[in-house]
N, C-alpha and C positions, 0 to 999 in steps of 0.2 A: 748831599742829596742821596736819598736812598730809593729802594724799590717800593712801589706802591702795591700792597697786597690787595688782590681782588676779593671783595666781600662775597659771601655765598649768594647765589641767585642774582648776581649782578655781572654783566659783561661790559668791558670797556672796549670800544672800537676806535681805531685810529684811521682817519681818512688822509690818504696821501695825495695832496693836491699839488700839481706842478706850480712852481713859483714863476711869476712874470719877470721880465728883465728888470723892471723898476724895483720889485721886491728883492730880487737877487742883489742889486746894487745897494739898496738900503741896508740889507742884512750884512753885506760885506763891509760897508762903512761902519756899521755898529760894532762888528767883531774887531775891526782894526782899531777903533777908538777905545774899546774895552781893553785890548791887549796893551795899547799905549798907556792907558791909565794904570793898569796893573804893573807895568814895567816901571813907571814913575814912582808908584807906591812902594815897590820893592826896593828901588834904589834909595829912597828916603829912609827906609828902615835900615838898610845896610850902612848908610852914612851916620845914623843915630847910634848905631851899636859900636 
């Protein structure tokens, strides 16, 4: 993933909206599942090598 260069005469704005408790929980579960998936993937690669 790289940096996005802002084109001339175009401004990008980021709106920082607080997350609800439900969104925080969903995001946390997603990150946990992703890390587990990556760990499993990595261990399979190490076993194959």
